[in-house]
C-alpha positions in Angstrom: 100.1 75.4 87.1 98.5 78.7 88.2 99.3 81.3 90.9 96.2 80.3 92.9 96.7 80.2 96.6 97.3 76.7 97.8 96.1 75.2 101.2 99.6 75.5 102.7 99.8 79.2 102.0 98.3 80.5 105.2 100.0 83.6 106.5 101.0 81.8 109.7 102.8 79.1 107.7 104.4 81.5 105.2 105.8 83.9 107.9 107.0 81.3 110.3 110.1 81.1 112.5 112.4 79.9 109.7 111.3 82.8 107.5 111.8 85.3 110.3 115.3 83.9 111.0 116.3 84.3 107.4 114.5 87.6 106.7 117.2 90.0 107.9 120.2 90.5 105.6 122.1 93.4 107.2 123.7 95.6 104.6 122.6 93.7 101.6 119.4 93.1 99.6 116.4 95.0 101.0 118.7 96.0 103.9 121.3 97.7 101.7 121.8 101.4 102.6 121.0 102.5 99.0 117.6 100.7 99.3 116.8 101.5 102.9 118.0 105.1 103.5 115.8 106.8 100.8 112.7 105.1 102.2 113.5 106.0 105.8 114.3 109.6 104.8 111.1 110.0 102.8 108.9 108.5 105.6 110.6 110.7 108.2 109.7 113.7 106.0 106.1 112.6 105.6 105.7 112.0 109.3 106.2 115.8 109.8 107.3 115.5 113.4 104.3 113.3 114.3 103.9 109.6 115.2 104.1 106.8 112.7 102.3 103.5 112.5 103.7 100.7 110.4 101.3 98.0 109.2 103.1 94.6 108.9 106.3 95.9 110.6 107.9 92.5 110.4 111.4 92.4 111.8 111.7 96.2 111.8 113.6 96.7 108.6 112.2 100.2 108.2 110.7 100.8 111.6 113.9 100.5 113.6 116.0 103.0 111.5 112.9 105.3 111.3 112.7 105.3 115.1 116.5 106.0 115.3 115.7 109.2 113.3 113.6 110.3 116.2 110.1 109.4 114.7 108.0 107.6 117.3 107.1 104.3 115.7 104.4 101.8 116.6 103.8 98.6 114.6 101.1 96.1 113.8 102.3 92.6 112.9 100.5 89.2 112.4 103.5 86.9 112.7 104.7 86.1 116.2 108.1 84.9 114.9 108.7 88.2 113.1 107.9 90.1 116.3 110.3 87.9 118.2 113.0 88.7 115.6 112.2 92.4 116.0 112.6 92.1 119.8 116.2 91.1 119.3 116.8 94.7 118.0 114.6 96.9 120.1 112.3 96.5 123.1 108.6 97.2 123.6 109.3 100.7 125.0 111.2 101.7 121.9 108.8 100.3 119.3 105.4 99.0 120.7 103.9 96.3 118.5 100.3 95.1 118.4 99.9 91.5 117.4 97.2 91.3 114.8 96.0 91.7 111.2 96.8 95.0 109.6 93.2 95.1 108.1 91.5 95.0 111.5 94.0 95.4 114.4 93.9 98.7 116.4 96.9 100.6 117.9 96.4 103.1 120.7 96.2 106.8 119.8 96.3 108.6 116.5 99.1 109.1 114.0 100.3 111.6 111.4 101.6 108.8 109.2 100.6 105.2 108.5 102.8 103.3 106.1 102.9 99.9 104.4 106.1 99.0 102.4 107.5 96.4 100.0 104.3 95.0 98.5 102.9 94.0 101.8 99.3 95.1 101.2 99.2 92.3 98.5 99.6 89.7 101.3 95.9 90.4 101.9 94.4 87.9 99.5 90.9 89.5 98.8 89.8 92.9 97.6 87.6 93.2 100.7 90.6 92.8 103.0 92.6 95.3 101.1 89.8 97.9 101.3 89.5 97.1 105.0 93.2 97.9 105.3 92.7 101.4 103.9 89.8 101.9 106.2 91.9 100.8 109.2 94.6 103.2 108.2 92.0 106.0 108.1 90.8 105.1 111.6 94.3 105.6 112.9 95.2 108.9 111.2 94.8 112.4 112.4 92.8 114.6 110.0 95.0 115.4 107.0 97.3 112.4 107.9 99.0 110.4 105.2 98.9 106.7 104.3 101.9 105.6 102.2 102.0 102.4 100.2 105.0 100.9 98.3 103.7 98.4 95.8 104.8 96.6 92.6 103.1 97.1 89.3 101.7 93.7 87.9 104.0 92.6 85.1 101.2 91.0 83.0 102.6 92.6 79.8 105.4 90.0 80.1 103.0 87.1 80.3 102.3 85.6 76.9 99.0 83.8 76.3 99.1 80.3 77.8 102.2 80.9 79.9 101.5 81.1 83.6 104.9 82.3 84.9 107.2 85.3 84.6 110.9 85.4 85.7 111.4 88.8 87.3 114.9 88.5 88.8 118.0 86.5 87.9 121.1 87.2 90.0 124.1 85.1 91.1 122.7 82.6 93.5 119.0 83.7 93.1 116.1 83.4 90.7 112.7 84.9 91.3 109.6 84.1 89.4 105.9 84.7 89.7 103.0 82.4 88.7 99.8 84.1 87.9 96.1 83.4 88.2 94.7 86.3 86.2 91.1 85.3 86.7 91.4 85.7 90.5 94.0 88.5 90.3 96.4 86.3 92.3 100.1 85.4 92.0 102.6 83.3 93.9 106.1 84.6 94.3 108.8 81.9 94.1 112.3 82.7 95.4 115.0 80.1 94.6 118.4 80.5 96.3 121.4 78.3 95.7 125.1 78.1 95.8 127.7 76.1 93.8 126.3 72.8 95.0 123.2 70.9 94.0 120.9 72.1 96.8 118.3 74.7 96.1 116.1 76.4 98.7 112.6 77.7 97.8 110.5 80.2 99.6 107.0 81.0 98.2 104.4 83.6 99.2 100.9 84.3 97.9 99.6 87.7 96.9 96.7 89.5 95.4 98.1 92.0 92.9 96.5 95.5 92.7 96.6 97.9 89.7 97.4 101.5 90.7 93.9 102.7 89.5 92.3 100.0 91.7 94.4 101.1 94.6 93.2 104.7 94.1 89.6 103.6 94.3 90.3 101.7 97.5 91.7 104.9 98.9 88.7 106.9 97.8 86.3 104.5 99.5 88.2 105.1 102.8 88.2 108.9 102.5 91.7 109.4 101.0 92.9 111.3 97.9 96.1 110.6 96.0 98.7 113.3 96.9 101.6 111.9 95.0 102.9 108.9 93.1 106.5 108.2 92.2 108.4 105.3 90.8 110.6 105.0 93.9 111.5 106.5 97.3 113.8 109.1 95.7 110.9 110.7 93.8 111.6 109.2 90.3 108.9 109.8 87.8 106.2 107.1 87.6 105.7 106.0 84.0 104.2 103.2 82.0 107.5 101.3 82.3 107.7 101.6 86.1 107.8 98.3 87.9 106.8 99.7 91.3 105.4 102.9 92.9 105.4 104.8 96.1 101.9 106.3 96.6 101.1 108.9 99.2 97.4 109.3 100.2 96.1 112.2 102.3 93.1 111.7 104.6 90.4 114.3 103.8 89.7 116.7 106.7 86.0 115.8 106.9 86.6 112.1 107.6 
């Protein structure tokens, strides 16, 4: 078995109504205050009093609290069910959302900040689409504006020869593993949730993983330079052992 994208892994089928319904976990997981508050605080700082555009805004996990901080937020989102879930929290006047692909869709006006959190750029399954995402961010930014990406570091050092899968999380009631296709730079993330019974629920999503150096080259092609890279939203040092990074790119004035 490899991590190659399978026919059922279209974005529309992955991010469907059932996924949108289950996505929000108020106060826990990715919605826990210790996870969410540092990200929102850092993004508010980087917006510098200007407008922010979130690529793949989803159900508003980050966009809603950022708007509550007084930052004007607009979103781009491909999944209609995710937008519908967002609309249970805020209306169009509070957070306008453009339905479309983050690599190509346009939002009105310009922004001081474009951001893309929680590995979402890897949902674009080709290098060309990922480069287009950077260029789309550049089109939306004011001169000197910032593009912020939160992204995991591929854990290939944990993958022995001949073994296609790595377990990355084991918690009570949850196991997460990734299957890799190293030739095509793809992985499929498998999320198993269960209780004390016999039933197990599985959610899978396909990704194209990106090394930090490759991400920097994508940025350069779109007219950005790397301003900072940390291991997390609180500014922890990025090292060879970091499993993720928050990278801030600055649009060059002549672009």
